N, C-alpha and C positions, 0 to 999 in steps of 0.2 A: 266512636261514633262514625258512621259511614253511610252513604247512600249508594244504591245500585239500581240501574235502570232495566226495565223489562216491560213487556205488555203489548196489547194490540188494539185497545179502544175501550170505550165505556166511561163511567164516571171515575174520578181520580186518575185521569190520564191527561196528557198534554203533548204538544209537539216536541219531539225529541230533537235537541239541537245537534246531536252527533249522528243521527240516522235519517238525514234528509227530511226532517219534519214529520216523520211517521209518528203516530200516537204511541205513547208509552207511559209507563209508571216508574216511579222511583221508590225503592224500599229504603227505609231508614231504620237502622238497628243501633241500639245502645246496649252494650254488654258490660259485664263485670270484668275483673282482672283476669279471670280464667277463660273468658270468651263466652260465658253463658248469657244468652240474650235476656235482658231485663225488660226492655221496652221496644216495641216495633211500631212502625207507621208506614203509610203509603201516601204518596202525592203524585201529581203529574210530573212528567219528565222535565218540564221546562222551568219550574221554580228553582231558585238557588238553594243549595243544601242548608245554608244558614237559617232559612225560614223555619226549618223543622227543629232547630236547636232547643229553643225554650220549651216547646211542648214535650219533647223527649225528656228533658231534664225534669220537668214538672211531673212526668209520668212515672218516675222512678218509685217503685214501691218501697215502703218502709220494711227493712229486713233486720231482724235481730240476729247478730252473730253469736255463735256458740264458743268460738275460740277468740282469744285476744280481748281487747277492750270492747265492751258492749256499746255498739252504736247502731243507729237506725238509718243513717244516711252515708253516702260515700264521702271521702275526704278530697279526692282528686278527680278531675274530669280531664281525660285526654282526648284530644280531637285533632284532626288534620287542618291544613291551612284554609280549607273551605269554610270553617267555622270561626275564623279569626275576625274579631272586631273589638274595639275598645269598649263598646256597649256590652258585648257578651262577657268580657273579662270583669267589668264592673258589676254586672248582674250576678255572676257566679260568686264573686267576693262578698256581695251583699247577702248571699245565702250560705256563707261560711264554707264555700267550696274553693279549692285551689285549682285555678285553671292551668292546664298543661296543653296549651294550644300553640302549634307552630306559627311563627310570624313570618309572613312572606318576605323574602329578601334578607332576612336576618338569620333564621335558623333553618338548617337543612332538614329535609324530611327524614334523614337517616336517624336522627335522635329519637323521633317518635316511631320510626320504622320498627324498632324492636318491640313496640307495643301494638302497632297497627296490624300486624299479621294476625293477632288474636281476633280482631273484629272481622277481618277478611275470612278467617276460618269459621266464625259464627255465621256469616252470610253463606259460606259453602255448606255448612250443616243444614241451613234452612232450605237451600236449593237441592238438598238431597231428597226432598219431598217433591216428587215429579209434578205435582199439581201447581207448584210455584215457579217452575223453570220457564214455562210459557203461561201467560195469563189468558185463561179461557173465559173467566167470568166478565160479564159486561158491567155488573154492579160492583162498584168499589167496595161497598160494605161486605160483600161476599168474599172478595179477594182478601180484604183485611182480616176477615174471620179465619180464612185458611192460613194466613200468615201467623195469626195469634195462636192457632192450634199447633202449627209446626213449631213455634217458639216454645209452647208449653211442653210438647213432646220432647224437644231437644233438652229443655231444662230437666225434665224428669230423667231422661237417659243419662245425662252427665252427672246429675246429683246422685242417682242410684249407683253409679260407678264409684263415686267418692265414698259412699257409706259402706261399700262391701269390701 
């Protein structure tokens, strides 16, 4: 799970805390263990990443695996320190998900770093579509539609490679 900031204005934007308050958007991406994007979202640049946590988890589609034990939901959720809270851990356990969330001051980012590069790569794949590198749409729903299309195309390309 990871957020990334981008944009220039319109709906689903907010003052960017790291860019002198310029309007911007934040992309939220949840991917599987191979880095294939499963759920994407957009918010203003100013809300904290943790506010997108539950909606992303609830948006995970039911997937039937062909190999290994047949299950429809993930087992583990890996996230960086931005998503850490006792409430999130309890909420995940209530949904039979094992939280693998770095705890600030206790665990170094290096333990999750071996998994975090996969989500960074997913975001890189999405930004391979030029329309997403700079936000041209003023309507957030249009930008979210382009993001969803990019995620679907990325899924198709990566899954097509696995089956050949």
